[in-house]
ROMAR-366260 format. One record per residue (C-alpha): residue number from 1; residue in one letter; x, y, z. Coordinates in Angstrom, 1 decimal, always signed. Layout:
N
ATOM,NUM,A,X,Y,Z
...
//
This chain:
415
ATOM,1,M,+59.2,-35.5,-18.8
ATOM,2,A,+60.8,-38.5,-20.0
ATOM,3,F,+60.9,-41.6,-17.9
ATOM,4,L,+64.3,-43.2,-17.8
ATOM,5,Q,+63.2,-46.4,-17.5
ATOM,6,G,+59.8,-46.2,-19.3
ATOM,7,L,+57.0,-48.3,-18.1
ATOM,8,D,+59.8,-50.0,-15.7
ATOM,9,S,+60.3,-46.8,-13.9
ATOM,10,H,+59.7,-47.2,-10.0
ATOM,11,I,+57.5,-44.4,-8.9
ATOM,12,V,+56.7,-43.4,-5.4
ATOM,13,I,+53.8,-41.4,-4.6
ATOM,14,V,+54.3,-39.7,-1.0
ATOM,15,G,+50.5,-38.9,+0.3
ATOM,16,C,+47.4,-41.1,+0.1
ATOM,17,G,+45.1,-38.1,-0.5
ATOM,18,I,+43.0,-37.6,-3.7
ATOM,19,S,+46.0,-36.2,-5.3
ATOM,20,G,+48.1,-39.1,-4.7
ATOM,21,I,+45.4,-41.5,-5.6
ATOM,22,G,+44.6,-40.0,-8.7
ATOM,23,A,+48.1,-40.0,-9.6
ATOM,24,A,+48.2,-43.6,-9.0
ATOM,25,Q,+45.4,-44.1,-11.2
ATOM,26,R,+46.8,-42.2,-14.0
ATOM,27,L,+50.1,-44.1,-14.2
ATOM,28,L,+48.5,-47.5,-13.9
ATOM,29,N,+46.1,-46.6,-16.4
ATOM,30,N,+49.2,-45.6,-19.0
ATOM,31,G,+51.0,-49.0,-18.6
ATOM,32,F,+53.3,-48.2,-15.4
ATOM,33,H,+53.2,-51.1,-13.2
ATOM,34,N,+56.0,-50.2,-10.3
ATOM,35,V,+53.9,-47.7,-8.4
ATOM,36,R,+53.8,-47.3,-4.5
ATOM,37,I,+52.0,-45.0,-2.2
ATOM,38,L,+53.3,-44.0,+0.9
ATOM,39,E,+50.8,-42.6,+3.4
ATOM,40,A,+52.0,-41.4,+6.8
ATOM,41,T,+48.5,-42.5,+8.6
ATOM,42,G,+46.3,-45.3,+8.7
ATOM,43,R,+43.9,-44.0,+6.2
ATOM,44,C,+43.7,-42.5,+2.8
ATOM,45,G,+41.9,-39.4,+1.6
ATOM,46,G,+44.0,-36.6,+3.1
ATOM,47,R,+41.4,-33.8,+4.2
ATOM,48,I,+38.7,-35.6,+2.1
ATOM,49,R,+37.2,-37.2,+5.5
ATOM,50,T,+33.6,-38.0,+6.2
ATOM,51,G,+32.5,-38.5,+10.0
ATOM,52,R,+29.0,-38.8,+11.9
ATOM,53,L,+27.1,-36.7,+13.9
ATOM,54,G,+24.8,-38.9,+15.7
ATOM,55,D,+23.4,-40.6,+12.8
ATOM,56,K,+23.9,-37.8,+10.8
ATOM,57,I,+26.7,-37.9,+7.9
ATOM,58,V,+28.9,-34.7,+8.0
ATOM,59,E,+32.1,-33.7,+6.5
ATOM,60,I,+34.8,-33.3,+9.0
ATOM,61,G,+37.2,-32.3,+5.4
ATOM,62,A,+36.5,-31.0,+2.1
ATOM,63,N,+32.9,-30.2,+1.8
ATOM,64,W,+31.4,-29.7,-1.8
ATOM,65,I,+32.5,-30.0,-5.3
ATOM,66,H,+33.1,-26.2,-6.2
ATOM,67,G,+32.1,-25.6,-10.0
ATOM,68,P,+30.4,-29.2,-10.7
ATOM,69,S,+30.6,-29.1,-14.3
ATOM,70,Q,+32.4,-31.3,-17.2
ATOM,71,E,+35.4,-29.1,-16.7
ATOM,72,N,+35.8,-30.3,-13.4
ATOM,73,P,+37.7,-33.9,-12.9
ATOM,74,V,+36.2,-34.5,-9.2
ATOM,75,F,+32.6,-33.9,-10.8
ATOM,76,R,+33.3,-36.1,-13.6
ATOM,77,L,+34.7,-38.9,-11.3
ATOM,78,A,+31.7,-38.4,-9.0
ATOM,79,C,+29.6,-39.0,-12.1
ATOM,80,Q,+31.3,-41.8,-13.1
ATOM,81,Y,+30.8,-43.4,-9.8
ATOM,82,N,+27.2,-42.5,-9.4
ATOM,83,L,+27.6,-40.7,-6.4
ATOM,84,L,+25.5,-37.4,-6.6
ATOM,85,D,+21.8,-37.1,-6.8
ATOM,86,E,+20.1,-35.7,-10.2
ATOM,87,E,+19.5,-32.4,-9.6
ATOM,88,S,+23.5,-32.0,-9.0
ATOM,89,M,+24.4,-33.9,-12.1
ATOM,90,S,+21.6,-31.9,-14.2
ATOM,91,E,+22.2,-29.4,-17.4
ATOM,92,E,+20.7,-26.5,-15.3
ATOM,93,N,+23.2,-27.2,-12.5
ATOM,94,Q,+26.3,-27.5,-14.3
ATOM,95,T,+25.7,-24.1,-16.4
ATOM,96,Q,+25.2,-21.8,-13.1
ATOM,97,D,+28.0,-19.2,-13.1
ATOM,98,I,+28.3,-18.3,-9.5
ATOM,99,G,+31.8,-16.7,-9.1
ATOM,100,G,+33.0,-18.8,-6.2
ATOM,101,H,+30.2,-17.3,-4.3
ATOM,102,P,+26.7,-19.7,-4.1
ATOM,103,P,+23.7,-17.6,-3.7
ATOM,104,F,+22.9,-19.1,-0.6
ATOM,105,V,+19.6,-17.5,+0.9
ATOM,106,P,+21.1,-15.7,+4.4
ATOM,107,N,+19.2,-15.1,+7.6
ATOM,108,W,+21.3,-12.0,+9.2
ATOM,109,F,+21.5,-11.4,+12.9
ATOM,110,S,+23.4,-8.8,+15.0
ATOM,111,S,+24.8,-9.0,+18.1
ATOM,112,S,+22.0,-7.2,+20.1
ATOM,113,G,+19.6,-9.7,+19.1
ATOM,114,K,+18.0,-8.3,+16.1
ATOM,115,R,+16.9,-9.7,+12.8
ATOM,116,L,+18.3,-7.6,+9.9
ATOM,117,G,+16.1,-7.0,+7.3
ATOM,118,L,+16.8,-6.9,+3.2
ATOM,119,E,+16.3,-3.2,+3.1
ATOM,120,L,+19.6,-3.4,+5.0
ATOM,121,T,+21.5,-6.4,+4.1
ATOM,122,E,+20.8,-5.9,+0.1
ATOM,123,P,+22.2,-2.9,-0.9
ATOM,124,T,+25.5,-3.8,+1.8
ATOM,125,T,+25.7,-6.9,+0.3
ATOM,126,L,+25.6,-5.6,-3.4
ATOM,127,L,+28.6,-3.0,-2.4
ATOM,128,F,+30.7,-5.5,-1.1
ATOM,129,K,+30.4,-8.0,-4.3
ATOM,130,N,+30.9,-5.1,-6.5
ATOM,131,I,+34.1,-4.4,-4.5
ATOM,132,L,+35.3,-7.8,-4.6
ATOM,133,Q,+34.8,-7.6,-8.2
ATOM,134,Q,+37.1,-4.9,-8.6
ATOM,135,C,+39.9,-6.7,-6.3
ATOM,136,Q,+39.4,-9.4,-9.1
ATOM,137,D,+39.9,-6.9,-11.9
ATOM,138,F,+43.1,-5.5,-11.1
ATOM,139,H,+44.6,-8.9,-12.4
ATOM,140,T,+44.1,-8.0,-15.8
ATOM,141,S,+44.4,-3.9,-15.5
ATOM,142,G,+47.4,-3.9,-13.1
ATOM,143,R,+47.9,-0.4,-11.4
ATOM,144,E,+46.6,-1.8,-7.9
ATOM,145,P,+46.7,+1.2,-5.6
ATOM,146,V,+47.7,-1.0,-2.5
ATOM,147,P,+49.3,-4.2,-2.1
ATOM,148,S,+46.3,-6.3,-0.4
ATOM,149,V,+42.8,-7.2,-0.7
ATOM,150,G,+41.9,-6.6,+2.7
ATOM,151,Q,+43.4,-3.1,+2.1
ATOM,152,Y,+41.5,-2.3,-0.7
ATOM,153,I,+38.1,-3.5,+0.7
ATOM,154,K,+38.6,-1.6,+3.8
ATOM,155,S,+39.5,+1.4,+2.4
ATOM,156,E,+36.6,+1.3,-0.4
ATOM,157,A,+34.1,+0.5,+2.4
ATOM,158,L,+35.0,+3.8,+4.3
ATOM,159,R,+34.9,+5.7,+1.1
ATOM,160,H,+31.4,+4.6,+0.4
ATOM,161,A,+30.3,+5.0,+3.6
ATOM,162,S,+31.4,+8.7,+3.5
ATOM,163,E,+28.9,+9.1,+1.0
ATOM,164,W,+25.9,+7.1,+2.8
ATOM,165,R,+22.8,+9.3,+3.6
ATOM,166,D,+22.1,+6.7,+6.4
ATOM,167,D,+22.0,+8.1,+10.0
ATOM,168,K,+25.0,+6.9,+12.3
ATOM,169,A,+23.7,+4.1,+14.0
ATOM,170,T,+22.6,+2.6,+9.9
ATOM,171,R,+25.9,+3.4,+8.9
ATOM,172,D,+27.7,+1.8,+11.5
ATOM,173,L,+25.8,-1.1,+11.0
ATOM,174,R,+26.6,-1.5,+7.6
ATOM,175,L,+30.1,-1.2,+8.1
ATOM,176,A,+29.7,-4.0,+10.6
ATOM,177,M,+28.2,-6.1,+8.1
ATOM,178,M,+30.9,-4.9,+5.7
ATOM,179,S,+33.4,-6.9,+8.9
ATOM,180,M,+31.4,-9.8,+8.6
ATOM,181,M,+31.9,-10.4,+5.5
ATOM,182,L,+35.7,-9.9,+5.5
ATOM,183,K,+35.5,-12.9,+7.7
ATOM,184,L,+33.5,-14.7,+5.3
ATOM,185,E,+36.4,-14.1,+2.8
ATOM,186,C,+38.9,-15.0,+5.0
ATOM,187,S,+37.3,-18.7,+4.9
ATOM,188,I,+37.0,-18.3,+1.2
ATOM,189,S,+40.6,-17.6,+1.1
ATOM,190,G,+41.7,-19.9,+3.8
ATOM,191,T,+43.9,-17.2,+5.3
ATOM,192,H,+44.3,-15.4,+8.7
ATOM,193,T,+43.2,-12.1,+7.1
ATOM,194,M,+42.7,-10.7,+3.7
ATOM,195,D,+45.2,-8.3,+4.2
ATOM,196,E,+47.7,-11.4,+3.4
ATOM,197,V,+45.9,-11.8,+0.4
ATOM,198,G,+47.5,-10.1,-2.6
ATOM,199,L,+45.6,-7.5,-4.8
ATOM,200,G,+47.4,-8.0,-8.1
ATOM,201,A,+46.9,-11.9,-8.1
ATOM,202,F,+43.4,-12.2,-6.5
ATOM,203,G,+41.7,-12.2,-10.1
ATOM,204,M,+43.8,-15.0,-11.3
ATOM,205,Y,+42.1,-17.8,-9.6
ATOM,206,R,+39.8,-19.4,-11.9
ATOM,207,T,+36.2,-20.6,-11.1
ATOM,208,L,+34.3,-23.2,-13.1
ATOM,209,P,+30.8,-22.8,-13.6
ATOM,210,G,+28.1,-25.1,-11.8
ATOM,211,L,+26.2,-24.5,-8.6
ATOM,212,D,+28.5,-26.1,-5.7
ATOM,213,C,+27.0,-29.6,-4.6
ATOM,214,T,+27.7,-32.1,-1.7
ATOM,215,F,+28.0,-36.3,-1.8
ATOM,216,P,+24.8,-37.8,-0.5
ATOM,217,R,+26.4,-40.4,+0.9
ATOM,218,G,+29.5,-38.4,+1.9
ATOM,219,Y,+32.8,-37.2,-0.1
ATOM,220,E,+34.9,-40.2,+1.2
ATOM,221,G,+32.8,-42.3,-0.9
ATOM,222,L,+34.7,-41.1,-4.1
ATOM,223,V,+37.9,-41.9,-2.5
ATOM,224,S,+36.7,-45.6,-1.5
ATOM,225,C,+35.6,-45.8,-5.2
ATOM,226,M,+38.8,-44.5,-6.5
ATOM,227,V,+40.9,-46.9,-4.4
ATOM,228,K,+39.1,-49.8,-4.9
ATOM,229,E,+40.7,-49.4,-8.9
ATOM,230,L,+44.1,-49.8,-7.7
ATOM,231,P,+46.0,-52.9,-6.8
ATOM,232,K,+45.7,-54.0,-3.3
ATOM,233,D,+49.1,-53.8,-2.0
ATOM,234,I,+50.0,-50.4,-3.8
ATOM,235,V,+49.3,-48.5,-0.4
ATOM,236,S,+51.5,-48.7,+2.4
ATOM,237,Y,+49.9,-47.1,+5.3
ATOM,238,N,+51.8,-45.8,+8.3
ATOM,239,K,+55.0,-44.9,+6.3
ATOM,240,P,+55.9,-41.1,+7.7
ATOM,241,V,+58.7,-40.0,+5.0
ATOM,242,K,+61.6,-38.9,+7.0
ATOM,243,C,+63.8,-37.6,+3.7
ATOM,244,I,+63.7,-38.0,+0.2
ATOM,245,H,+67.3,-38.1,-1.2
ATOM,246,W,+67.1,-37.2,-4.9
ATOM,247,N,+69.4,-35.9,-7.6
ATOM,248,D,+71.7,-38.8,-7.2
ATOM,249,S,+72.4,-37.9,-3.6
ATOM,250,V,+72.3,-41.6,-2.4
ATOM,251,L,+72.8,-44.4,-4.9
ATOM,252,R,+70.7,-47.7,-3.9
ATOM,253,A,+71.5,-50.7,-5.9
ATOM,254,H,+68.3,-53.2,-6.4
ATOM,255,A,+68.1,-56.8,-6.2
ATOM,256,S,+67.6,-56.8,-10.1
ATOM,257,G,+71.5,-55.1,-10.3
ATOM,258,R,+70.2,-51.4,-11.1
ATOM,259,T,+70.9,-48.3,-9.0
ATOM,260,F,+68.1,-45.4,-8.5
ATOM,261,P,+68.7,-41.8,-8.4
ATOM,262,V,+66.4,-41.5,-5.5
ATOM,263,L,+65.9,-43.0,-2.0
ATOM,264,V,+62.5,-42.4,-0.1
ATOM,265,E,+63.9,-42.9,+3.4
ATOM,266,C,+60.8,-43.7,+6.3
ATOM,267,E,+60.9,-43.2,+9.8
ATOM,268,N,+60.8,-46.4,+10.6
ATOM,269,G,+64.1,-47.1,+9.2
ATOM,270,E,+62.5,-48.6,+5.7
ATOM,271,S,+63.5,-47.1,+2.3
ATOM,272,F,+62.1,-47.2,-1.1
ATOM,273,P,+64.3,-46.8,-4.3
ATOM,274,A,+62.8,-45.1,-7.0
ATOM,275,D,+63.1,-43.5,-10.4
ATOM,276,H,+60.7,-40.7,-9.8
ATOM,277,V,+58.8,-39.6,-6.8
ATOM,278,I,+55.9,-37.5,-6.7
ATOM,279,V,+55.2,-35.5,-3.4
ATOM,280,T,+51.5,-34.6,-2.7
ATOM,281,V,+51.8,-33.8,+1.0
ATOM,282,P,+49.9,-30.7,+1.8
ATOM,283,L,+51.3,-26.8,+1.3
ATOM,284,G,+51.6,-26.6,+5.5
ATOM,285,Y,+53.6,-29.5,+5.7
ATOM,286,L,+55.9,-28.7,+2.9
ATOM,287,K,+56.6,-25.4,+4.2
ATOM,288,K,+57.3,-26.8,+7.5
ATOM,289,H,+59.4,-29.6,+7.0
ATOM,290,Q,+60.8,-28.7,+3.2
ATOM,291,E,+64.5,-28.5,+4.9
ATOM,292,T,+64.4,-31.7,+6.2
ATOM,293,L,+61.9,-33.7,+3.8
ATOM,294,L,+64.3,-33.1,+0.9
ATOM,295,S,+68.1,-33.9,+0.5
ATOM,296,P,+69.6,-32.0,-1.1
ATOM,297,P,+67.6,-29.1,-0.4
ATOM,298,L,+65.3,-27.5,-3.3
ATOM,299,P,+66.7,-24.9,-5.5
ATOM,300,L,+66.3,-21.4,-3.8
ATOM,301,N,+63.8,-20.2,-6.3
ATOM,302,K,+61.5,-23.7,-5.0
ATOM,303,V,+62.1,-22.8,-1.5
ATOM,304,H,+61.2,-19.0,-1.7
ATOM,305,S,+58.0,-19.9,-3.7
ATOM,306,I,+57.0,-22.4,-1.3
ATOM,307,Q,+57.5,-19.5,+1.3
ATOM,308,R,+55.3,-17.2,-0.1
ATOM,309,M,+52.5,-19.3,-0.9
ATOM,310,G,+50.1,-19.6,+1.9
ATOM,311,F,+47.0,-21.6,+3.1
ATOM,312,G,+46.0,-21.0,+6.8
ATOM,313,T,+43.7,-22.8,+8.8
ATOM,314,N,+40.0,-23.5,+8.4
ATOM,315,N,+37.9,-25.1,+10.9
ATOM,316,K,+34.3,-26.2,+11.1
ATOM,317,I,+32.1,-26.3,+14.1
ATOM,318,F,+29.0,-28.5,+14.1
ATOM,319,L,+25.9,-28.1,+16.1
ATOM,320,E,+22.7,-30.1,+16.0
ATOM,321,F,+19.3,-28.5,+17.3
ATOM,322,E,+15.9,-30.4,+18.4
ATOM,323,Q,+14.2,-27.4,+16.2
ATOM,324,P,+15.9,-24.9,+14.1
ATOM,325,F,+15.8,-21.2,+15.0
ATOM,326,W,+16.3,-20.2,+11.2
ATOM,327,D,+13.8,-20.1,+8.4
ATOM,328,P,+12.6,-22.6,+6.5
ATOM,329,D,+14.7,-21.6,+3.5
ATOM,330,C,+17.4,-20.4,+5.1
ATOM,331,E,+20.7,-21.7,+3.9
ATOM,332,V,+23.3,-19.6,+5.5
ATOM,333,I,+23.4,-17.7,+9.0
ATOM,334,Y,+25.3,-14.7,+9.3
ATOM,335,F,+26.4,-13.0,+12.5
ATOM,336,V,+27.3,-9.2,+12.5
ATOM,337,W,+29.1,-7.6,+15.7
ATOM,338,E,+27.5,-4.0,+15.9
ATOM,339,D,+31.1,-2.7,+17.6
ATOM,340,E,+32.7,-3.5,+14.8
ATOM,341,T,+32.2,-0.2,+13.2
ATOM,342,V,+35.5,-0.1,+10.7
ATOM,343,P,+35.9,-2.9,+8.7
ATOM,344,V,+38.2,-5.8,+10.5
ATOM,345,D,+38.8,-9.4,+9.8
ATOM,346,V,+40.9,-10.0,+12.9
ATOM,347,V,+40.2,-10.4,+16.7
ATOM,348,P,+42.3,-8.1,+18.8
ATOM,349,D,+41.9,-10.2,+22.2
ATOM,350,M,+42.1,-13.7,+20.5
ATOM,351,E,+41.8,-15.8,+23.8
ATOM,352,T,+38.9,-13.9,+24.9
ATOM,353,F,+36.8,-13.0,+22.0
ATOM,354,W,+38.3,-15.8,+19.2
ATOM,355,M,+34.6,-16.7,+18.4
ATOM,356,K,+34.1,-13.1,+17.0
ATOM,357,K,+36.0,-14.6,+14.0
ATOM,358,L,+33.0,-16.7,+13.0
ATOM,359,F,+31.4,-15.1,+10.2
ATOM,360,G,+28.3,-17.8,+10.7
ATOM,361,F,+26.9,-21.1,+10.1
ATOM,362,T,+25.9,-22.8,+6.9
ATOM,363,V,+22.8,-24.8,+7.0
ATOM,364,L,+23.0,-28.4,+6.1
ATOM,365,R,+20.3,-29.7,+3.8
ATOM,366,P,+18.0,-31.1,+2.5
ATOM,367,V,+16.4,-31.4,+6.2
ATOM,368,E,+15.4,-35.0,+5.5
ATOM,369,R,+18.9,-35.8,+5.3
ATOM,370,Y,+20.7,-33.4,+7.7
ATOM,371,G,+17.8,-32.8,+10.5
ATOM,372,H,+18.6,-29.6,+12.1
ATOM,373,V,+22.1,-29.5,+12.0
ATOM,374,L,+24.2,-26.2,+11.7
ATOM,375,C,+28.2,-25.8,+10.7
ATOM,376,G,+30.2,-23.0,+11.5
ATOM,377,W,+33.1,-21.7,+9.8
ATOM,378,I,+36.3,-19.9,+11.6
ATOM,379,A,+39.6,-19.2,+10.1
ATOM,380,G,+43.1,-17.9,+10.7
ATOM,381,H,+44.8,-17.8,+14.4
ATOM,382,E,+41.7,-17.6,+16.3
ATOM,383,S,+40.7,-20.9,+14.5
ATOM,384,E,+44.1,-22.9,+15.5
ATOM,385,H,+43.4,-21.0,+19.1
ATOM,386,M,+40.1,-23.0,+19.1
ATOM,387,E,+41.8,-26.2,+18.5
ATOM,388,S,+43.4,-25.5,+21.9
ATOM,389,L,+40.3,-25.6,+23.7
ATOM,390,S,+37.6,-28.6,+24.5
ATOM,391,E,+34.6,-29.4,+22.9
ATOM,392,A,+32.7,-28.5,+25.9
ATOM,393,E,+34.5,-25.2,+25.9
ATOM,394,V,+33.9,-24.5,+22.3
ATOM,395,Q,+30.2,-25.7,+22.6
ATOM,396,H,+29.5,-23.2,+25.8
ATOM,397,S,+30.8,-20.4,+23.5
ATOM,398,M,+28.6,-21.6,+20.8
ATOM,399,T,+25.7,-21.5,+22.8
ATOM,400,Q,+26.1,-18.4,+24.3
ATOM,401,L,+27.0,-16.7,+20.9
ATOM,402,I,+23.8,-18.0,+19.1
ATOM,403,Q,+21.6,-17.0,+22.5
ATOM,404,R,+22.8,-13.6,+22.2
ATOM,405,F,+22.4,-12.9,+18.5
ATOM,406,T,+18.9,-14.4,+18.1
ATOM,407,G,+18.1,-13.0,+21.5
ATOM,408,N,+16.6,-16.3,+22.6
ATOM,409,P,+18.3,-17.6,+26.4
ATOM,410,T,+16.3,-20.7,+25.6
ATOM,411,I,+18.2,-21.9,+22.6
ATOM,412,F,+20.5,-25.1,+23.4
ATOM,413,P,+22.1,-27.3,+20.6
ATOM,414,K,+22.1,-30.9,+21.8
ATOM,415,G,+24.7,-32.0,+24.0
//
């Protein structure tokens, strides 16, 4: 797109997350000097947010660099700023192709308080991975038999189960494991249910090589390094945007005598004239506010695209323990509800059993950095319901859950 005023163009960026910061960096590095970022809150970084659990650093928002290799701009920046450890930057780490699913070492627990062994978990996990690969292959082969990924996985799981030679109890347990893996996919895909994820397009998502890695000193370190390279006055904080008047709908004269085709109006009454506006707000915000955020409204084809796209709620639950109840090499803990003998990824009685949507916990590693800390993952409407509860209520539910699945009533997280 040609810039109307060349390097003198006035450019407003809405949102100071990593996309907004990156856009500003790119513009400034290419000679554009009239750049302004408007941020609704008092901080930059968007969903990249590092917090503390006691004296431990934890990621409240974005957790990993997915596909840390040279094709990944986040990885390149992290290396440039020396924010990663040697192992994460190694050639060996960059060349591993994990297909979006890190090869975590798991511990499996069932709702009757039993540990599940490899003789049961390995063949079931392999079957699920094969079915998931079939879902991805429909992108190129076409002829998808059902509309959604969830429908396909459920039907294939039941079809395979009818051929198993296991006794009924074992067969039911393996199907319950498939339910857990469906919930895991909900967190990976950011959806309430895999029934909402289109089968034909599922394989379009491209994963980069590299074993997912974390920032030893926190993901926000990347944001801090990027912001330090910007002019000090480029970001205006606490400036929620009310409306972007575009397409010459409101022409605003400037002290220079120019008029501008775009006017960005803030909630506090301030306005910023611009030649171009880059909107970097989250999809969820755009879906909710696009009718009032833009005047005139976007063309119908754009509106329909925004409405069709989806990204649901994902939440984390951090728990710290004096001693681990998991194995020393464990990287993820899976919880299998034995009553889910038909593959399912939604909870019928959400207010009572919202915690059943939690597939389990990832183990924060290394121990020397984090101690004994788990991060629980829960997606969808159940995740949104959890947001309405107090921290004490959530901790109580998690304590009961862990005690039930481990069969150990003496396990309590730190208060």
